[in-house]
C-alpha positions in Angstrom: 13.7 -9.3 -15.6 13.9 -12.2 -13.2 10.6 -13.3 -11.7 9.7 -12.1 -8.2 10.4 -14.2 -5.2 8.7 -17.6 -5.2 5.4 -17.2 -3.2 4.9 -19.2 0.0 2.4 -21.9 -0.7 0.8 -21.7 2.8 -1.6 -18.9 2.0 -5.0 -18.3 3.5 -8.1 -18.9 1.3 -9.1 -15.8 -0.6 -12.5 -14.2 -0.3 -14.6 -13.5 -3.4 -14.2 -9.8 -2.8 -10.4 -10.0 -2.9 -10.4 -12.3 -6.0 -12.6 -9.7 -7.8 -10.5 -6.8 -6.6 -7.3 -8.5 -7.9 -8.9 -9.0 -11.3 -10.0 -5.4 -11.4 -6.5 -4.1 -10.4 -4.8 -6.4 -13.0 -6.5 -4.4 -15.7 -6.1 -1.0 -14.0 -3.2 1.5 -14.0 -0.7 1.6 -11.2 -2.3 4.8 -9.8 -5.3 2.8 -8.6 -2.9 0.2 -7.1 -1.2 2.8 -5.0 -4.6 4.4 -4.1 -5.8 0.9 -3.0 -2.7 0.4 -0.9 -3.2 3.7 0.8 -6.7 2.5 1.8 -5.5 -0.8 3.2 -4.1 0.2 6.6 -4.2 -3.1 8.5 -2.5 -6.4 8.5 -5.7 -8.1 7.4 -4.9 -6.7 3.9 -1.4 -8.2 3.8 -2.5 -10.9 1.3 -3.6 -8.1 -1.1 -0.3 -6.2 -0.6 1.6 -9.5 -1.1 -0.1 -10.1 -4.4 0.6 -6.6 -5.6 4.3 -6.9 -4.8 4.6 -10.2 -6.7 3.2 -8.7 -9.9 5.8 -7.8 -12.5 4.1 -4.4 -13.2 4.3 -3.3 -9.6 5.6 0.3 -9.5 8.6 1.3 -7.3 6.4 3.7 -5.3 4.1 0.8 -4.3 7.1 -1.2 -3.1 8.4 1.7 -1.1 5.0 2.2 0.6 4.8 -1.5 1.4 8.5 -1.5 2.7 7.9 1.3 5.2 4.5 0.0 6.3 6.3 -3.2 7.3 8.1 -1.4 10.2 11.7 -1.7 8.9 13.1 -0.2 12.1 12.2 -3.4 14.0 14.2 -5.5 11.5 17.2 -3.2 11.8 17.0 -3.3 15.6 16.8 -7.1 15.6 18.5 -8.1 12.4 18.1 -11.6 11.2 18.4 -13.4 7.9 15.4 -13.1 5.6 13.2 -16.1 5.0 13.8 -17.7 1.6 10.1 -18.1 0.9 8.4 -15.1 2.4 4.7 -15.3 3.0 2.0 -12.5 3.3 3.2 -11.6 6.8 6.8 -11.2 5.5 6.4 -8.0 3.5 9.8 -6.6 4.5 11.6 -9.7 3.3 9.5 -9.9 0.1 10.3 -6.4 -1.0 14.0 -6.8 -0.5 14.2 -10.3 -2.1 12.1 -9.1 -5.1 14.3 -6.1 -5.5 17.4 -8.3 -5.6 15.8 -10.3 -8.5 15.0 -7.2 -10.6 11.5 -6.1 -9.5 10.2 -2.6 -9.0 12.5 -1.0 -11.6 9.6 0.9 -13.1 9.3 4.2 -11.2 6.4 6.2 -12.6 4.6 7.2 -9.4 5.7 9.6 -6.7 6.3 8.6 -3.1 4.2 11.1 -1.1 4.2 11.9 2.7 1.0 9.7 2.9 3.2 6.8 1.9 6.1 7.6 4.2 7.0 10.8 5.9 10.5 12.3 5.8 11.1 11.8 9.5 10.6 8.0 9.1 12.9 7.9 6.2 15.6 9.9 8.1 15.2 7.5 11.1 15.7 4.5 8.9 18.7 6.1 7.3 20.3 6.6 10.7 19.7 3.0 11.7 21.3 1.8 8.5 24.3 4.0 9.0 24.7 2.7 12.5 25.6 -0.7 11.1 29.0 -1.2 9.5 29.0 -2.3 5.9 28.3 -6.0 5.6 27.1 -6.4 9.2 23.5 -6.8 8.3 22.2 -10.1 7.0 20.3 -8.2 4.3 20.8 -5.0 2.2 18.4 -2.1 2.0 18.8 -0.5 -1.4 19.8 3.2 -1.4 16.8 4.0 -3.6 14.5 3.0 -0.7 16.4 5.4 1.6 16.1 8.2 -0.9 12.8 7.6 -2.8 12.8 10.6 -5.1 11.2 11.0 -8.5 8.0 10.0 -10.2 4.8 12.0 -10.8 1.8 12.6 -8.5 -0.9 9.9 -8.4 -4.0 10.6 -10.5 -7.1 8.5 -10.3 -10.0 9.8 -12.5 -13.5 9.9 -11.0 -14.7 6.8 -13.0 -11.9 4.8 -11.4 -12.0 6.4 -7.9 -13.2 4.1 -5.1 -15.3 6.9 -3.6 -16.9 7.8 -6.9 -17.2 4.6 -9.0 -20.1 2.4 -7.6 -18.5 -0.9 -8.7 -15.2 0.0 -7.0 -16.8 1.4 -3.9 -18.6 -2.0 -3.4 -15.4 -4.0 -3.8 -13.5 -1.7 -1.5 -16.3 -1.8 1.1 -16.6 -5.6 1.0 -12.8 -5.8 1.5 -12.9 -3.5 4.5 -10.8 -0.9 2.8 -11.0 2.8 3.7 -13.9 4.3 1.7 -16.9 6.6 2.4 -19.4 4.7 4.5 -22.2 5.4 2.0 -22.2 4.3 -1.6 -21.8 7.0 -4.3 -24.9 8.5 -5.8 -27.9 10.5 -4.8 -28.5 8.6 -1.6 -25.1 9.7 -0.3 -25.7 13.3 -1.2 -29.0 13.2 0.8 -27.3 11.7 3.8 -24.6 14.3 3.7 -27.1 17.1 3.4 -29.1 15.8 6.4 -25.9 15.4 8.4 -24.9 19.0 7.6 -28.4 20.3 8.5 -28.3 18.5 11.8 -24.9 20.0 12.6 -26.2 23.5 11.8 -29.2 23.0 14.0 -27.1 21.8 16.9 -24.7 24.7 16.4 -27.6 27.2 16.3 -29.0 25.9 19.5 -25.6 26.2 21.3 -25.2 29.8 20.0 
């Protein structure tokens, strides 16, 4: 397989948390990669997404999730040539260029509605069909327009960001979407207190 697109050298300095998370993911199954991506909602995590997409083991489902989170409709409405050296803010271009060079051919994980809903896929299909063949300066693979197949994601508790203390800490430091309290007895106490307070308030209102 040909190597992924050449990374853009003008990248921001990485935090210690992201360096540690990358090292953790490198030794983890792709299930945790996709779980991580689902918990990285904002553009502030683009460098982590960019790194995932440039790894040879990156699963097809991860590329699909990244492709649709890049707002492909905007690129179809205002079509322009892809940059030759895409950076962390060029996720749309990176996915397509890496696909052209042989990446993301491993498809083990399933693309779920949390990754992209059917209405969005249908809308992108319509926009692609609105362009005559060859009129776009890039090509969207048919497999991205019909992302079927794969098995459901499964992350065991000892590798789950909400349950594994070391992962919770990394995710929390990265600003990823995790429970606001660390796993363990202290979290259970806080949840019990919160539930008790809600019951008290509800009882007063009744």
